[in-house]
C-alpha positions in Angstrom: 87.2 16.8 -230.7 84.7 16.1 -233.6 80.9 16.4 -232.7 79.9 13.6 -235.1 81.5 10.4 -236.4 81.1 8.6 -239.7 79.7 5.6 -237.8 78.1 5.2 -234.3 81.0 3.7 -232.3 79.5 4.3 -228.8 76.3 2.7 -229.8 78.1 -0.3 -231.3 80.2 -0.8 -228.2 77.2 -0.5 -225.9 75.2 -2.9 -228.1 78.0 -5.5 -228.0 78.5 -5.2 -224.3 74.7 -5.6 -223.6 73.8 -8.1 -226.3 76.9 -10.0 -227.1 77.0 -9.5 -230.8 77.6 -6.8 -233.4 74.4 -4.9 -234.4 75.4 -4.6 -238.0 77.0 -8.1 -238.4 75.0 -10.4 -236.0 76.6 -13.6 -237.5 80.1 -12.2 -237.7 80.6 -13.1 -241.3 79.1 -10.2 -243.4 81.3 -8.6 -246.0 82.7 -5.1 -245.1 80.5 -3.5 -247.8 77.3 -5.0 -246.3 78.3 -3.9 -242.8 78.9 -0.4 -244.1 75.6 -0.3 -245.9 73.8 -1.4 -242.7 75.5 1.3 -240.7 74.5 4.0 -243.3 70.9 2.8 -243.4 70.6 2.0 -239.7 69.7 -1.6 -240.5 69.8 -3.6 -237.2 67.5 -5.0 -234.6 67.5 -6.4 -231.0 67.6 -10.2 -230.8 65.1 -10.7 -228.0 67.0 -13.7 -226.5 70.2 -11.7 -226.3 68.5 -8.6 -224.9 65.9 -10.1 -222.6 67.8 -8.8 -219.5 68.2 -5.3 -220.9 65.8 -2.6 -219.7 63.5 -0.6 -222.1 65.4 2.5 -221.0 68.8 1.0 -222.0 67.3 -0.1 -225.3 66.2 3.4 -226.0 69.7 4.7 -225.3 71.3 2.1 -227.6 68.8 2.8 -230.4 69.5 6.5 -230.1 73.3 5.9 -230.3 72.9 3.8 -233.3 71.0 6.4 -235.3 72.3 6.4 -238.9 72.6 10.2 -239.0 75.3 11.6 -236.7 73.3 14.7 -235.8 70.5 12.5 -234.5 72.7 10.8 -231.9 72.8 12.1 -228.4 75.8 14.1 -227.3 77.8 13.1 -224.3 76.1 15.9 -222.4 72.7 14.6 -223.4 73.6 11.1 -222.3 74.6 12.4 -218.8 71.0 13.7 -218.5 69.5 10.2 -219.1 67.9 8.8 -215.9 69.6 5.4 -216.7 73.0 7.1 -216.2 72.1 9.5 -213.4 69.7 7.5 -211.1 71.8 6.0 -208.3 68.9 3.7 -207.3 68.8 2.3 -210.8 72.5 1.6 -210.7 72.3 -0.3 -207.5 69.5 -2.6 -208.8 70.3 -6.3 -208.2 69.8 -8.7 -211.1 70.7 -12.3 -211.7 72.4 -11.2 -215.0 74.7 -8.6 -213.4 78.3 -9.5 -212.7 79.0 -6.1 -211.0 75.8 -4.8 -209.4 77.0 -1.2 -209.1 77.6 -1.1 -212.9 74.3 -2.7 -214.0 76.1 -4.5 -216.8 75.3 -8.1 -217.9 77.8 -10.8 -217.5 80.4 -10.8 -220.3 79.6 -13.7 -222.6 82.4 -15.6 -224.3 81.0 -15.3 -227.8 81.2 -11.5 -227.5 84.9 -11.8 -228.2 84.2 -13.2 -231.6 82.4 -10.0 -232.6 85.3 -7.7 -231.9 88.1 -7.0 -234.4 
């Protein structure tokens, strides 16, 4: 199994699940070359309205997973050490945005499907 990837797939997936849009193509209409350039340069940001329900800890994890240099991204072992992942109390937190309280994930929004290939 490779230790690095040419793009940050875990970060993109987590970003889409939490925010409902693609980090490198927020409007869904950018040409492939522009998306590739944004991936390589790490050009993205959190839209506050889409991420208002996402904790600061989760944003830090997403940002780390979206690092443009593969060696700067956390490994699966490092992710398993993050309190967000290991703290059972955190995982049981109730939230009006949570569809499954034990997962701590926001409700899946319909426009999220438009961002997926």
